N, C-alpha and C positions, 0 to 999 in steps of 0.2 A: 389348466394343468393337463398335460397329456396323460394317457392311461398308464404308460410305463413308469412315469414319475410317481403316480399315485400308488402303484404296486410296490415300487422301491421304498417309498415312505412307509407304507403299511408293513412291509417286511422288516424294516429297521426298527419300527416301534415294537413289533412282535418279538424280535430278538432281544431288545432292551428289556421288555417285560419278563421274558423267560430268565434272563440273567439276573434281574432284580429279585425275582422270586427265589431263585437258587441261592443267592447271597443271603436273603432274609432267613431262609430255612437253615442254612449253614450256621449263621450267627446264633440262632435260637438253639440249635443242637450243641454248640460250644458252651452255652450257658448251663445247660442241663448236665453235660458230661463233666464240667469242671466242679460242679457242686457235689457230684457223686463221689469224687476222689478226694479223700482227706487223709492226712498223715495218721498213722496209728499212735496209740498211747505210748508205745515204746520209743518211737521217734521223738515225740514231744518230751518225754521224760529225759532222754539222753541230751537233747538240745538244752533243756532247762539246767541240767547238771553242768554242761559245758559253760553256759553263761554264768552260773554261780561261781565256777572256778575262775573265770576271767574277771569277775567282779572282785573276788578276794585278792587276786593278783594286783589289780589296779589300786585297791585300797591299801595294800601293803607297800606298793611303790609310792603312793602319796604320803604315807607315814614316814618314809625314810627321808633323811636330810640329804640334800645334794652335796656332792664333794666340794671341797674348797677350791676356789678358782686359783690358777697359777698367778704369780706376780706378773705385772705388766712388763713387757719388754721395753727397754729404753734404747732408742736409736739416736743417732746424731741429729736427725731432723727434729725429733721431739724435744731434745735438749735445747735447741736454738729457738724453737717456737715459744712464744710467751704463753703462760698458763692463763686460762680464763677463770677469773674469780666470780663466784656467784653472789658474793656479799655486796653490801653497799659501799665497802671501802674502795673498790675500784669502779670508776665511772664507766658507764656503758658508752659506746661510740654513738654520736648523734647521727640520726638518719634524716636526711632532708629529701623530700619528694619533689622532683622537678617535673612539671607537666610537659608533655611533648608539644611541639608546635602544632597548631591546628592544620588540618588538611583542607586545602582549598580546592573546591570542585567548580570548574567553569562549565556553565550550561548556556546554551544559546537560547535566546528569548523568542526566536522565530522571526525576528525582524531582519529585513535585508540590510544592506550596507548603508542605505539612505535613511533608514529609520521609519519608513512608513509601512503600514500593514497591508496595503493593497497587493493583490497578486497580479499576475500578468494579464488577467481578464478585466481588471479595473474595479472589481468589487471586493468588499472586505471579508465576506464569509466563504469565499472559494467557489461559489456557484455562479454560473452564468445567468444573466437575466434574459428572458426571451420575450419578445413582443408577439402576442397572438393576434395580429391584425389581419 
C-alpha cells in the first residue's frame, strides 16, 4: 500500500470517529433534555377535563336511538327482478363446479432426433476421453 493511500485511509477513519462521537453525544444530550421538560399540572388538568367532556358526549351519542331509515325506493328494475327468499320454500340454484382442462407442458428430454444420448464426441457424459500414451 502506498503511503498516500495509508494517509487517506487514516484520515477517513479519523473523520468517521469524530462524526460518530459527535452523534453519540448529541443523542445522549437529547435524552437528558427531553426528560427535564414535562407538562405542568395545569396542562394535565385541562387535558383531562377535555377528555372527560369528550367521553360524556360519546356516551350521550351512544345512548340515543338512530333515526328511522327512509323507505326503500322502488324502481322499474327492482320491480322486474325476482326477490330472493331466504327461507326453505324457494330452492337455491344448484352450483356445479367444472374443473378446467389440465395445462400440458412439453419439455424436451435432451435426446436428439434419433433417440440416442451420445453427443458429437461419441461419449455419453459429454467429456472427451484422452489417451495419455
